[in-house]
GUTIVEX-427683 format. One record per atom (N, C-alpha, C, O): x negated, z, y. Coordinates in steps of 0.2 Angstrom, whole numbers, padded with zeros to 4 digits, always signed. Example, Ala and Ser with C-alpha at 12.3 -4.5 7.8 and 13.67 -1.06 7.14 Angstrom:
<atoms>
-0066+0039-0028-0062+0039-0022-0066+0039-0016-0071+0042-0017-0064+0035-0011-0068+0036-0005-0064+0039+0000-0067+0040+0006
</atoms>
This chain:
<atoms>
-0004+0000-0006+0000+0000+0000-0004+0000+0007-0009+0004+0007-0002-0004+0011-0005-0004+0018-0004+0002+0022+0001+0005+0024-0010+0005+0023-0009+0011+0027-0007+0010+0035-0009+0005+0038-0004+0015+0038-0002+0016+0044-0007+0013+0050-0006+0009+0054-0013+0016+0049-0018+0013+0054-0019+0005+0054-0020+0002+0059-0020+0003+0047-0021-0004+0046-0015-0008+0049-0015-0014+0052-0009-0005+0048-0003-0008+0051-0004-0009+0059-0002-0014+0062-0006-0003+0062-0006-0002+0068-0012-0007+0071-0011-0010+0077-0017-0008+0068-0022-0012+0070-0020-0018+0070-0022-0022+0075-0017-0021+0065-0014-0027+0064-0009-0029+0070-0009-0035+0072-0005-0024+0071-0001-0025+0078-0004-0025+0084-0002-0029+0088-0009-0022+0085-0013-0023+0091-0017-0030+0092-0018-0033+0097-0019-0032+0085-0022-0039+0085-0017-0044+0087-0019-0048+0091-0011-0043+0085-0005-0049+0085-0004-0049+0093-0003-0054+0096-0003-0043+0096-0001-0041+0102-0006-0043+0108-0004-0045+0114-0012-0043+0106-0018-0044+0111-0020-0051+0110-0018-0054+0106-0025-0053+0116-0028-0059+0116-0035-0059+0114-0039-0063+0116-0036-0053+0109-0044-0052+0108-0047-0058+0104-0044-0061+0100-0053-0058+0104-0056-0063+0101-0056-0061+0093-0055-0055+0091-0057-0066+0088-0057-0063+0081-0062-0058+0079-0061-0054+0074-0068-0058+0083-0073-0053+0082-0070-0047+0084-0071-0042+0081-0067-0046+0090-0064-0040+0092-0058-0037+0087-0058-0031+0085-0054-0042+0085-0049-0040+0080-0052-0037+0073-0049-0032+0071-0057-0041+0071-0061-0038+0065-0063-0031+0066-0063-0026+0062-0066-0030+0072-0069-0023+0074-0063-0018+0073-0063-0012+0071-0057-0019+0076-0051-0016+0075-0049-0013+0069-0047-0008+0067-0050-0019+0065-0048-0017+0058-0053-0013+0054-0052-0008+0050-0060-0015+0056-0065-0010+0053-0065-0003+0055-0067+0001+0051-0063-0002+0061-0062+0005+0064-0057+0008+0060-0058+0014+0058-0050+0005+0059-0045+0008+0055-0048+0010+0048-0046+0016+0046-0052+0005+0044-0054+0007+0038-0058+0012+0038-0058+0017+0033-0063+0013+0043-0068+0017+0043-0064+0025+0044-0065+0029+0041-0059+0025+0048-0055+0031+0049-0052+0033+0043-0052+0039+0041-0048+0028+0039-0045+0029+0034-0050+0032+0028-0049+0037+0024-0056+0029+0027-0062+0032+0023-0064+0039+0024-0065+0042+0020-0064+0041+0031-0066+0048+0033-0061+0052+0031-0063+0057+0028-0055+0051+0032-0050+0055+0030-0049+0056+0022-0047+0062+0020-0050+0051+0019-0050+0051+0012-0055+0056+0009-0054+0060+0004-0061+0055+0012-0067+0059+0011-0066+0067+0012-0068+0071+0008-0063+0068+0018-0061+0075+0020-0056+0077+0015-0057+0083+0012-0051+0074+0013-0046+0076+0008-0049+0077+0001-0048+0082-0002-0054+0073+0000-0058+0075-0007-0062+0081-0006-0061+0085-0011-0065+0083-0001-0069+0088+0000-0065+0094+0000-0066+0099-0003-0059+0094+0004-0055+0100+0004-0052+0102-0002-0051+0107-0004-0050+0096-0006-0046+0098-0013-0051+0101-0017-0050+0105-0021-0058+0098-0017-0063+0100-0022-0065+0108-0020-0067+0112-0024-0064+0110-0013-0066+0117-0011-0060+0121-0014-0061+0128-0014-0054+0118-0015-0048+0123-0016-0048+0123-0024-0044+0126-0027-0053+0118-0028-0053+0118-0035-0047+0114-0038-0045+0115-0043-0044+0110-0033-0038+0105-0034-0040+0098-0034-0035+0094-0033-0046+0096-0035-0049+0089-0035-0044+0084-0039-0043+0078-0037-0041+0087-0044-0037+0082-0049-0032+0079-0046-0030+0073-0048-0029+0081-0040-0024+0079-0036-0026+0074-0030-0021+0071-0027-0032+0073-0030-0034+0070-0024-0032+0063-0024-0029+0061-0018-0032+0059-0029-0029+0052-0029-0022+0052-0028-0020+0047-0025-0017+0057-0030-0012+0057-0029-0010+0059-0022-0005+0056-0019-0013+0063-0018-0013+0065-0012-0014+0058-0007-0010+0057-0002-0019+0054-0009-0020+0049-0005-0015+0043-0005-0013+0040+0000-0013+0042-0012-0008+0037-0014-0001+0039-0010+0003+0035-0008+0001+0045-0009+0006+0047-0007+0006+0048+0002+0011+0050+0005+0000+0047+0004-0001+0047+0011-0003+0053+0014-0003+0053+0020-0005+0059+0011-0006+0065+0012-0014+0066+0013-0017+0071+0010-0017+0061+0016-0024+0060+0016-0027+0064+0023-0033+0063+0025-0023+0067+0026-0026+0070+0032-0025+0078+0031-0019+0080+0032-0030+0082+0030-0030+0089+0029-0028+0093+0034-0024+0098+0033-0029+0091+0041-0026+0094+0046-0019+0094+0046-0016+0099+0048-0015+0088+0044-0009+0088+0044-0005+0093+0039+0000+0096+0041-0008+0094+0034-0006+0100+0029-0005+0107+0031+0000+0110+0029-0008+0109+0036-0007+0115+0041-0001+0115+0044+0002+0120+0046+0002+0109+0046+0007+0109+0051+0014+0108+0046+0019+0108+0049+0014+0108+0040+0019+0108+0036+0022+0115+0034+0018+0119+0032+0030+0116+0034+0032+0122+0032+0033+0122+0025+0032+0117+0022+0035+0127+0022+0036+0129+0015+0040+0124+0011+0038+0122+0006+0045+0122+0014+0049+0116+0011+0046+0110+0010+0046+0107+0005+0042+0108+0016+0038+0102+0016+0032+0102+0011+0030+0097+0009+0029+0108+0010+0024+0109+0006+0026+0108-0002+0023+0105-0006+0032+0111-0003+0035+0110-0009+0037+0103-0011+0035+0101-0017+0039+0099-0006+0040+0092-0006+0033+0088-0008+0032+0083-0012+0028+0090-0004+0021+0087-0005+0019+0088-0013+0017+0084-0016+0020+0095-0015+0018+0096-0021+0022+0092-0027+0018+0089-0031+0027+0092-0027+0031+0087-0030+0030+0080-0031+0029+0077-0036+0029+0078-0025+0027+0071-0025+0020+0069-0028+0019+0063-0030+0015+0074-0028+0009+0072-0031+0008+0076-0037+0003+0077-0040+0014+0078-0040+0013+0080-0047+0010+0086-0048+0008+0088-0054+0010+0091-0043+0006+0097-0044+0010+0103-0047+0016+0103-0046+0006+0106-0052+0009+0110-0056+0010+0117-0052+0006+0119-0048+0016+0122-0053+0018+0127-0050+0012+0132-0048+0013+0135-0043+0007+0134-0053+0002+0138-0051-0003+0135-0047-0006+0139-0043-0003+0129-0047-0008+0125-0042-0005+0125-0036-0009+0125-0031+0001+0124-0035+0004+0124-0029+0003+0131-0025+0002+0131-0019+0004+0136-0028+0003+0143-0026-0004+0144-0024-0005+0147-0019-0009+0141-0027-0016+0141-0025-0016+0137-0019-0019+0140-0014-0014+0132-0019-0014+0127-0013-0011+0130-0006-0014+0129-0001-0005+0134-0007-0002+0137-0001-0006+0143+0001-0008+0145+0007-0009+0147-0004-0013+0153-0002-0020+0151+0002-0021+0153+0007-0023+0146-0001-0029+0143+0002-0027+0141+0010-0031+0142+0014-0021+0137+0011-0020+0135+0018-0019+0140+0022-0020+0140+0028-0015+0145+0019-0013+0152+0024-0019+0155+0025-0020+0157+0031-0024+0156+0022-0031+0159+0023-0035+0155+0028-0039+0158+0031-0035+0149+0028-0038+0145+0032-0035+0144+0039-0038+0143+0044-0029+0145+0039-0025+0145+0046-0026+0151+0049-0025+0151+0055-0028+0157+0046-0029+0163+0049-0036+0164+0053-0037+0168+0057-0040+0159+0050-0046+0159+0053-0047+0158+0060-0052+0158+0063
</atoms>
């Protein structure tokens, strides 16, 4: 699936009169941003000992660890269901988020 950043970059390209080189740079920036978030997601889940869910997080669009802290309990439960997280792992995930949010 095409990520939001790629869609936005493509829209900017269509709307602008940028050269093909500038357009390619915009797409590269979106790809770099996406890769950075995916790397951060992998690192965060690894630190939580939940790396086995990394691909599902990315596939479901939960590839921004900063966003996780903005979710309420119901939304976290929905995230867990979408990524196929087991109940015990979800409790671990919520606890880790709570502890980090207090820092």
